[in-house]
C-alpha positions in Angstrom: -42.1 23.0 17.0 -39.5 23.7 14.2 -35.8 24.9 15.2 -32.8 25.2 13.5 -31.7 22.1 15.3 -35.0 19.7 13.7 -34.2 17.5 11.0 -34.3 18.9 7.2 -37.1 16.8 6.6 -38.8 17.8 9.3 -38.3 21.5 8.3 -38.8 20.6 4.6 -42.2 19.3 5.7 -43.1 22.2 7.8 -42.9 24.1 5.6 -44.7 22.6 3.0 -47.4 22.0 5.2 -47.8 25.7 6.0 -46.4 25.2 9.7 -43.6 28.0 8.9 -43.3 29.8 6.3 -39.6 30.2 4.2 -39.1 33.5 5.5 -39.9 32.5 9.1 -37.6 29.6 8.5 -34.8 31.5 7.2 -34.9 34.4 10.1 -34.5 31.4 12.3 -31.2 30.4 10.7 -30.0 33.6 10.5 -30.3 34.5 14.3 -28.2 31.5 14.9 -25.7 32.5 12.2 -25.3 35.9 13.9 -24.9 33.9 17.2 -22.2 31.2 15.9 -20.5 32.7 13.0 -18.7 35.4 14.5 -16.6 32.8 16.4 -16.6 30.0 13.8 -16.3 31.6 10.6 -18.3 29.0 8.6 -20.1 30.4 6.3 -18.6 33.6 3.8 -19.8 35.8 1.5 -23.3 36.1 3.9 -25.9 38.1 1.8 -29.1 38.0 4.6 -31.0 40.6 2.3 -30.6 38.7 -0.8 -31.8 35.2 1.2 -34.8 37.2 2.2 -35.9 38.3 -0.9 -35.6 34.6 -2.2 -37.3 33.4 0.7 -40.4 35.8 0.0 -40.2 34.4 -3.9 -40.3 30.6 -2.3 -43.5 31.7 0.1 -45.2 33.8 -3.2 -44.4 30.1 -5.0 -46.4 28.2 -2.5 -49.5 30.2 -1.8 -49.8 30.5 -6.0 -49.7 26.6 -5.9 -46.8 26.1 -7.6 -45.0 22.6 -7.8 -42.7 22.8 -4.9 -38.9 20.8 -4.8 -37.8 18.8 -2.3 -35.9 21.4 -0.2 -38.6 24.3 -0.9 -37.7 27.2 1.7 -34.5 25.5 2.9 -31.8 27.6 3.9 -28.7 26.5 2.1 -25.0 27.7 2.0 -22.9 26.5 -1.0 -19.3 25.6 -0.7 -17.1 28.2 -1.7 -15.7 26.2 -4.8 -18.8 25.5 -6.5 -19.8 28.5 -8.5 -23.4 29.9 -7.5 -24.8 32.6 -9.8 -24.1 36.0 -9.2 -22.5 35.5 -5.6 -19.0 35.9 -4.8 -17.0 32.5 -5.2 -13.3 32.7 -4.2 -12.4 29.2 -4.2 -10.7 30.2 -0.9 -8.0 32.2 -3.1 -6.8 35.6 -2.9 -6.2 35.4 -6.8 -10.1 34.9 -7.2 -11.1 36.8 -3.8 -13.5 39.4 -6.0 -14.8 37.0 -8.4 -18.6 36.6 -9.0 -19.7 33.7 -10.9 -21.5 33.7 -13.9 -23.2 30.4 -13.6 -24.3 27.6 -11.4 -22.7 24.4 -11.0 -24.6 21.6 -11.9 -25.0 20.3 -8.5 -26.0 23.8 -7.6 -28.2 24.1 -10.1 -30.1 21.0 -8.9 -30.1 22.3 -5.5 -31.6 25.8 -6.9 -34.1 23.8 -8.6 -35.0 21.7 -5.6 -36.4 25.0 -3.9 -33.4 25.7 -1.6 -32.9 29.7 -0.2 -29.6 30.5 -1.0 -28.1 32.3 2.1 -24.1 32.6 1.5 -20.9 30.0 0.8 -19.3 27.5 3.1 -15.3 28.4 3.7 -13.0 25.9 2.1 -9.2 26.0 2.2 -7.2 27.3 -0.9 -8.5 25.5 -3.7 -10.0 22.8 -2.0 -6.6 21.7 -1.2 -6.0 19.9 2.7 -8.0 18.9 5.1 -7.7 22.1 7.3 -10.0 25.2 6.3 -8.0 28.1 6.5 -7.3 30.8 3.6 -5.8 34.3 3.1 -9.3 35.6 2.0 -11.6 34.7 4.8 -9.6 33.0 7.3 -9.6 29.9 9.4 -13.0 28.2 10.5 -13.1 26.4 13.7 -14.7 23.4 15.2 -18.2 23.8 16.7 -17.6 21.5 19.6 -14.5 23.1 20.8 -13.3 26.3 18.8 -9.7 25.8 19.7 -9.8 22.7 17.2 -10.1 22.6 13.7 -13.3 21.8 11.6 -11.5 19.5 9.1 -11.6 20.3 5.2 -11.9 20.9 2.6 -15.8 21.2 3.3 -15.0 22.2 6.9 -17.7 25.4 6.6 -19.9 23.2 5.5 -19.6 20.5 8.5 -19.4 23.2 11.0 -22.5 25.6 9.7 -24.2 21.7 9.8 -23.2 20.6 13.3 -23.8 24.3 14.8 -27.4 24.4 13.1 -26.9 27.5 10.6 -28.0 25.5 7.6 -30.0 22.2 7.5 -28.1 20.6 4.5 -24.8 21.0 2.7 -22.7 20.2 0.1 -19.4 19.4 -0.6 -16.7 17.6 -2.6 -14.1 14.9 -1.8 -11.0 14.0 -3.4 -8.7 12.8 -0.5 -11.4 12.9 2.1 -13.2 16.4 1.9 -16.6 15.1 2.7 -15.7 12.4 5.3 -12.9 14.0 7.4 -14.6 17.1 8.5 -17.7 15.3 9.0 -16.0 13.2 11.4 -14.2 16.4 13.0 -17.4 17.9 13.8 -19.9 15.0 14.5 -22.2 15.0 11.2 -22.3 12.8 8.3 -20.5 13.1 5.0 -20.6 10.6 1.8 -18.2 10.4 -0.9 -20.7 8.8 -3.5 -19.5 6.1 -6.1 -17.8 7.2 -9.0 -20.4 8.8 -11.4 -22.9 9.0 -8.7 -23.4 13.0 -8.6 -22.2 14.5 -12.0 -20.2 17.4 -12.1 -20.0 20.6 -14.8 -18.5 22.0 -15.9 -15.2 20.7 -15.6 -12.0 21.1 -17.1 -11.6 17.6 -17.8 -14.6 15.2 -17.7 -12.4 12.4 -17.7 -10.7 13.0 -14.3 -12.7 11.5 -11.6 -10.7 11.6 -8.4 -12.8 14.2 -6.9 -16.6 14.0 -6.5 -19.3 15.8 -5.2 -21.6 14.7 -2.3 -23.8 15.4 0.5 -23.5 16.6 4.0 -26.3 16.5 6.9 -27.0 15.7 10.6 -28.4 12.4 10.5 -28.6 9.8 7.4 -32.0 10.1 6.4 -31.4 13.9 5.7 -28.4 12.9 3.6 -30.3 10.8 1.5 -32.8 13.4 0.7 -29.9 15.7 -0.4 -28.5 12.9 -2.4 -31.7 12.4 -3.9 -31.5 15.8 -5.5 -27.9 16.4 -6.6 -27.5 12.7 -7.8 -28.6 11.4 -11.2 -27.7 11.6 -14.8 -27.1 14.6 -17.0 -26.1 15.0 -20.9 -23.4 17.4 -19.6 -21.6 14.7 -17.7 -20.9 11.5 -20.0 -19.8 9.3 -16.8 -22.4 10.1 -15.0 -24.4 6.7 -13.7 -27.8 6.6 -14.8 -29.9 5.9 -11.9 -32.3 8.9 -10.7 -31.6 10.9 -7.9 -35.4 10.0 -6.8 -33.8 6.3 -5.8 -31.9 7.5 -2.8 -34.9 9.5 -1.5 -36.2 9.1 1.9 -37.8 6.9 3.7 -34.7 5.0 4.4 -35.2 1.3 6.1 -32.4 1.0 8.4 -30.8 -2.5 6.9 -31.1 -5.3 8.8 -27.7 -6.0 11.0 -28.3 -9.5 11.7 -26.1 -11.7 9.2 -24.5 -8.5 7.8 -20.9 -9.2 6.9 -19.0 -6.6 8.2 -15.1 -6.5 7.6 -13.2 -4.2 10.0 -9.6 -2.9 10.3 -8.1 -0.3 12.3 -5.4 0.6 9.7 -5.8 -1.7 7.1 -2.7 -4.2 7.8 -0.5 -1.3 9.3 -0.7 0.8 6.2 -1.0 3.6 8.4 -0.9 5.5 11.9 -4.0 5.8 13.8 -4.7 7.7 17.1 -5.3 5.4 20.1 -8.3 7.2 20.8 -9.9 7.0 17.4 -8.8 2.8 17.1 -10.7 2.6 20.1 -13.9 3.9 18.8 -13.7 2.0 15.6 -13.4 -1.5 17.8 -16.3 -0.3 19.8 -18.6 0.4 16.9 -17.2 -3.2 15.4 -18.1 -4.8 19.2 -21.8 -3.0 19.0 -22.5 -4.6 15.3 -21.4 -8.0 16.5 -23.5 -8.1 19.3 -26.6 -6.7 17.3 -25.9 -10.2 15.3 -23.4 -8.9 12.3 -21.0 -11.3 11.1 -17.9 -8.9 11.7 -14.7 -10.2 10.9 -10.8 -8.9 11.0 -10.1 -8.3 7.1 -9.0 -5.7 4.7 -8.4 -5.5 0.7 -5.0 -5.0 0.0 -4.7 -1.3 -0.7 -0.6 -1.3 -0.8 -0.8 0.6 -4.8 -3.4 3.3 -3.1 -0.5 5.9 -1.8 1.1 6.0 -5.0 -1.9 6.1 -7.3 -3.6 8.9 -5.3 -0.4 11.0 -4.8 0.4 10.4 -8.7 -3.3 11.4 -9.7 -3.7 14.3 -7.4 -0.2 15.8 -8.5 -1.5 15.6 -12.0 -4.7 17.0 -11.7 -3.4 19.8 -9.7 -0.5 20.7 -12.4 -3.1 20.4 -15.0 -5.9 22.6 -13.3 -3.7 25.3 -11.2 -0.4 25.2 -13.1 -1.0 27.9 -15.4 -2.2 30.0 -12.7 0.8 29.3 -10.3 2.9 30.9 -13.2 0.7 33.8 -13.4 0.7 34.0 -9.8 4.0 32.4 -8.1 3.8 34.1 -4.8 -0.3 33.8 -4.3 -0.1 29.7 -3.4 0.1 28.2 0.2 3.8 26.3 0.0 2.0 22.7 0.4 -0.8 23.3 -2.7 2.4 24.9 -4.8 4.6 22.0 -3.9 1.6 19.5 -5.4 1.5 21.4 -8.3 5.3 21.4 -8.7 5.0 17.7 -8.1 3.0 17.3 -11.0 5.3 19.1 -13.7 7.8 16.2 -13.4 5.5 13.8 -13.9 5.5 11.9 -17.6 2.8 10.1 -19.3 4.4 6.9 -18.1 4.1 7.8 -14.5 0.2 8.9 -15.2 -0.4 5.7 -17.2 0.8 3.6 -14.2 -1.4 5.8 -11.6 -4.5 4.7 -14.0 -3.7 1.1 -14.3 -3.3 0.9 -10.3 -6.5 2.5 -10.0 -7.9 -0.3 -12.2 -6.4 -2.7 -10.1 -7.6 -1.1 -6.7 -11.1 -1.3 -8.2 -10.6 -4.9 -8.9 -9.5 -5.5 -5.5 -12.4 -4.0 -4.0 -14.6 -5.9 -6.4 -13.3 -9.3 -5.5 -13.2 -8.3 -1.5 -16.7 -7.4 -1.7 -17.6 -10.9 -2.8 -17.2 -12.0 0.6 -18.0 -8.8 2.7 -21.0 -6.5 2.5 -19.1 -3.6 4.2 -15.9 -2.4 5.4 -15.8 -0.3 8.7 -12.4 1.7 9.3 -11.3 5.2 10.6 -12.6 7.9 8.7 -9.8 10.2 10.1 -6.6 8.8 11.5 -7.0 11.6 14.3 -9.4 13.4 16.2 -9.8 17.5 15.3 -6.4 18.9 16.1 -5.4 22.5 17.2 -6.6 25.0 14.5 -3.1 26.6 14.5 -1.5 23.8 12.7 -1.9 23.1 8.9 -1.8 19.5 9.8 -1.0 16.9 12.4 2.4 16.8 12.4 3.0 13.2 14.7 0.6 10.5 15.2 1.2 8.6 18.4 4.3 10.1 18.4 5.1 8.9 14.2 6.4 11.6 12.5 4.0 12.8 9.4 6.1 13.2 6.5 3.8 16.3 4.8 0.2 17.1 4.8 -1.3 14.5 3.1 0.1 11.6 5.1 -2.9 11.6 7.8 -5.5 11.2 5.6 -4.8 7.9 4.1 -7.7 6.1 5.6 -9.7 8.5 3.8 -7.6 8.8 0.1 -7.0 5.3 0.0 -10.6 4.5 -0.2 -11.1 7.6 -2.6 -9.1 5.9 -5.5 -10.8 2.4 -5.3 -14.0 4.5 -6.7 -16.3 2.9 -4.3 -19.0 4.8 -2.1 -17.9 5.6 1.8 -19.5 7.3 4.7 -18.6 8.9 7.6 -21.2 8.7 10.6 -20.6 9.7 14.2 -19.7 6.9 16.2 -18.0 8.5 19.6 -16.3 11.0 21.5 -12.6 11.2 22.9 -11.8 11.9 26.6 -11.9 15.7 25.6 -15.0 15.1 24.2 -14.2 15.5 20.8 -15.8 13.7 17.9 -14.9 10.9 15.7 -16.4 9.1 13.2 -16.6 5.8 11.7 -16.1 5.2 7.8 -18.6 2.4 5.9 -17.5 1.4 2.6 -19.6 -0.4 0.2 -19.2 -2.0 -3.6 -19.1 0.6 -6.3 -22.8 1.2 -7.2 -24.4 0.5 -4.2 -25.2 3.8 -2.9 -28.6 3.0 -1.5 -27.5 -0.3 0.4 -24.6 1.8 2.1 -27.1 4.6 3.1 -29.4 1.8 4.9 -26.1 0.5 6.4 -25.4 3.8 7.8 -29.2 4.4 8.9 -28.6 1.2 11.0 -25.2 2.1 12.4 -26.7 5.2 13.4 -29.6 3.9 14.8 -27.2 1.6 16.8 -25.0 3.8 18.2 -27.5 6.8 19.1 
């Protein structure tokens, strides 16, 4: 019997087999949304009637024998920083509170073509800045495991909706951890693909590649299904990798763990503070891998250039993209985002060149590191879900965090390498809060990373 807690693959197969209609599946999810969303605030701009019309069209198409896409009939809510044609798309900003998109972003275009039934958008922090989901338009998104805690961000609405059964799959984006941190906080799977794996369009700058789009799901196999839809080249995205999306489609055979060369580090050699309970989950995962026959070693790449690289390129990107908007609406930005944009104003050409030179060096560092290791295991987030009233965790193990970025180093240090990374649920704190571990692989090896993640998922189940 299909329920909202069935896997996305089971739901899609049931619709395709005629065991449940798209309309019936939609109603199951709308019931769950009605039950959980008033408290959690994961889905925004919900339009149940428009979704019902789309589900009816999907059922008619199936009845007339039309070719069905891999997501045919699956309810879907799009991240509110991704344009969905004809739907309110706010970017979490009061400046765009009434904006209605006049096009689909490329990622959304592919999800639509695959047959998904759109129900609404998922909540985000303002312009996707920060890893805690709150804004002045819709308010805060709460953790589905403990609503007094953060769902993470910037894909916090997506992760929360997934974990609570409001949707079977979700899209997101990731600059400094926005697919991975909320996955860890909510107990789901989130993947930042290799640079170029999931092309984006339209962009103000196709050559700026700090942020990437990517998939989220409740398990690795479902995530592979969504990646197979959104990955692949497109002539509008000149830096897209050439592998077709179908290269990542299920079935996904878990990688053999025997002999797998796993490098592990809790803090990349003291590069950042990690909450003790989170560190314990990483160490326990490494021990389980070793017991399963993996060749586990304490090792880490030298990513000492990553902090300056990320902060420089982030500030440059934010100023280039949002600087004019800030000048036009100087009181409409949250202080932390305004500070990021202002930081970009003082950057010189030499600063930006240094950032890209260092990013090149970091990519080479990872290439050499992975000559001796298959994957790197480290924390996804440096903390477990923090109180929802806080903008960010101000301390870790008593150590003061200087700003709202410092607690995300375990994620954004990986971002600037360009390598694919995935967060997989791995344990709980004493209070029952989810903790994910992060697996990183060489650039371009997304399928291999998925296979390793599937094996880790099975091991920890």
